[in-house]
C-alpha positions, -999 to +999 in steps of 0.1 A: -147+329-404-121+307-385-147+282-375-159+279-411-124+274-424-117+247-397-149+229-406-142+230-444-106+218-437-118+189-416-144+180-442-118+181-470-094+160-449-121+135-442-129+132-480-092+129-488-083+102-463-114+080-464-126+059-493-090+051-502-084+018-519-055-003-509-036-024-534-016-056-533+013-038-549+009-056-582+017-091-569-007-120-566+001-156-558-019-174-585-052-175-603-061-209-587-054-223-552-024-246-555-020-261-520-005-295-521-008-298-559+025-307-577+032-287-608+060-278-631+066-244-647+061-244-685+072-208-693+068-171-685+041-151-703+033-115-706+003-096-721-006-059-723-042-047-729-054-013-739-088+004-739-100+039-742-125+061-724-140+095-730-138+116-699-156+148-691-146+162-657-150+134-632-173+113-654-158+087-678-175+066-705-154+037-718-155+032-755-151-005-751-154-030-723-122-033-702-107-068-707-103-074-669-122-107-669-104-122-699-068-114-688-059-148-673-077-168-700-057-149-727-024-158-710-034-195-710-046-195-747-024-214-770-004-229-742-006-262-726-009-248-691-034-252-662-027-221-641-007-189-637+015-184-607+037-155-595+013-130-612+027-095-615+006-067-629+006-030-636-017-004-649-014+032-662-034+058-680-025+086-704-048+115-708-051+132-742-077+159-737-110+142-732-097+108-743-079+086-718-059+055-728-058+028-702-031+001-702-031-030-681-001-054-682+002-088-666+031-112-664+033-146-648+046-181-649+025-207-667+024-240-649+010-275-657-002-298-630+018-330-628+000-362-620+020-381-594+021-417-605+020-434-571+008-469-576+007-489-545+031-518-544+023-549-524+050-565-503+053-602-508+065-624-480 
């Protein structure tokens, strides 16, 4: 009996502590690489998206497609911006019986790339 309990405890611990996903704590640098590109901040923007899923036990069926791929594009819509920097995001879910409401919020600074007008000047002697 002790041996069985020990094996079950070790197996449960293994399942609990493996397959864990780590997170970036809700902070990302930008949606595009910006090394050595001059830019100016246009403004801050924030969006919240919601979608629902129908959950039975451990199985969930979303009622619509989660908007994960359109998040950054929706921030840039209607603005004259090229990228989003200092991205901060959060997510939560609320369970109402078999229906789960998922919310995903994103906030960031919209930036526009500045074109450096560096025209070479010739020195006359």
